[in-house]
N, C-alpha and C positions, 0 to 999 in steps of 0.2 A: 717333655713328652707331648707329641702332637696327637690331638684327639680329633678323629674324623667326625664330621657332622652326621647326624642321624640320616639314614636313607630317606625317611619320610620327609625330612626338611628339604633334601635335594629334589625330591619329586615335586614338592610344593613350589619350589623356586622355578622349576621347569614349567609347571602349569601356569603360574602367574605370568611368566615370560611369554608363553604362547598366547595367552588371553589378551595381553597388551593392556593398555589403559584407555579409559573412556573419559573424554573431556567435554564439558559443557561450555559452549561458546556463548558469551554475552557480548553482543556487538556494541560498539562505542562510536558515537558520532564525532568524537574529538580525536580518535586514534589515527584516522586517515583523512587528511584534508587536501591532499594533492589534487588539483583540478577544481577545487571549490570556487575559484575565481573564474572558471570557464562558463559559469551560468550567464546567459545573455542579459542585457538590460531589460528588466521586467517592468512593464507599465500595467498598472491595475486601476480600473475604474471602481474604487471602493475597497473595502476590506475583504479579506479572504479567510475562510475557515479550513484548516487541515484536520482531517479525521483519520484515526486509526480504524480501518474497516476490516481488520483481520481478527475474527473472534477466537481462532484456534491457538491456544497457548501450550499445546502438548509438545513435548520434546520429540524430535525425530532425528534420524541419522542424516547429517549433511554431507559428510565425507569420511572416508577411511584412508589413512596413510600408513601403510605397513601394518603394524600391530596396534596402531593408535586409531581410535574411533572418536569422531567429533560430532556432538549433538547440538541442536539449537532449536528454537521455536520461532515460527513465523510472526507471531504477535509481537514479540520483543524486537525482532528484526525490522518489522514495520514501524515500530516506535522510533527506532534509529533513523529510518528514512524520514519520518515526520519531523524529528528534531533537525535534521539536515535541511529539510524544506523550510522550516521556520528561520533557520540561520540565513538561507539564501534570500528570503523575503526581507528579513531585517537589514541585510546588506544593501538592499535596494530601497530602503525607506518605506516598505509596505507593511501595513499593520495587519496582524492576524487577530481575529476575534471569533469567539464561540458563537456569536449571534450574527455573523456576517451573512449577507444575502448570497454570496458565492461560496462554493465549497469544492474541495478536492478530497475525495475519499481514497486513501492509500491502503494497499494490501499486498504484502509479499506473498506470492502464490506458488513460487517455484525456485529451485536452486539447482545448479549443476557444476560439478567439478570437471574441468577439461584437463586431461593429462598433458603435461608440458615438461620440457627439459630445463633443469636448473631453476625453474621458477614455479610458483603456484599460480594457477589460473582458475577463476571462479566466475560463474554467471548467476545473476539474480534477476528474476522476473517480477516486476512491480506493476500491479494492476491499479489503474487510476480511474475513478468514476467521477465525472464532472457533475456539477449541480443539475444539469439538464438530463442526467441519466446515461449519457454516453460513456462507454468503458473503453479504455485503451491500455495495452500492455507495453511497458518499456523495459528493455534489457540493459542491465549494467554488466559489462564485461571487463574484468580487471585482472591484470597480471602483475605479480610482484615477487621479488626475490627475498622478501622479508619473512613474514610468518603467515600461516593460514588465517590467523585472526585479522591481520591487516589486509589480507587479500579480500576477505569477505566484506570487511568494512568498506573497502574501496569499491567493490562491486555495487554495494547499496548506494554509495555516494554517486556513482556514475549513472545509476538508474534514475536518480532524482534529477541530476543535471540534464540527462536526456529528456526527461519529462518537461522541464522548463524550456528546453530548446525546441520543442515540438510546436509547429505553427498552429495546430488545433488548440493546444493548451493556451498559447499566447493570445489567440483570438478570443478565447473564452474569458481570459482575465481582463482583456481590454474592452470587452463588450459593456454595454450600458447595464447598470444595475436595475433589475426589475422594480418598477414603481408600485408600492403596495396599493396606491389608489386605483391602479388599473385592475387589480384583483377585486377590489370592492365594486368597481363599475360592472365587472363581469357578474358578480353575485347579484347586484341589483337588477341586472337584465334578465335574470331567471324568472320564470313564471311563478307568481305567488300562489298559495292555495286557493285564493279567490278566483284566479284565472283558471285554475284546474277545474273548479266547481262550475264554471261557465261552459265547459266543454259539453258537447252533446253526448248523452248516454245512449246505449243501444236502443232503449225504449223510444227516445226522441227520434232516432234515425228511422225506426220502424213506423212511427206515426207520420213522419214527414213524407216518406217515399212509398209507403205501403198503406194508404188510408183504408180504414174499414176492416183491417185484419186484426 
């Protein structure tokens, strides 16, 4: 004897189908490596520090495909960019150090899914702040027929490769490392408190230029 499913169970199935599924995307620096070898030959005068400069770790909607929603957070995506950057530096024999005189602060600040036929296409905006305070935004534009996960990983990788190909970044990495002794000389050239005490007070000025008043 065939027993029909309860009506409430059928309604529940329809509601779940309409709501779809929510997926949390955890990007991976090792999942998409196509183009990693396209980073230029990097020459650095001294060690480099790469810093995750994205404090926001809240989940946000990255893309919706049909009934499926994909969330991710920019701090974790920035960490993936940082790990890719460290791999590029290592491939070129460059040492990364937490106390390096030069630094690149990385921050994923935007994402965009571009509608495409038969493939996924995704863009990642990577903001990079050099040690001298200048900020530059690099776009990673990736298309793949694989999965949305690999597509986003590839967009992050391409933003990092674009960063290392930028002449401004290359010039910064090749520039001379600031000499700490120069900073000490600047400090020593400042006026000491004794110098300040030798300045004329307003009373001195009045006595010199307005005698008898």
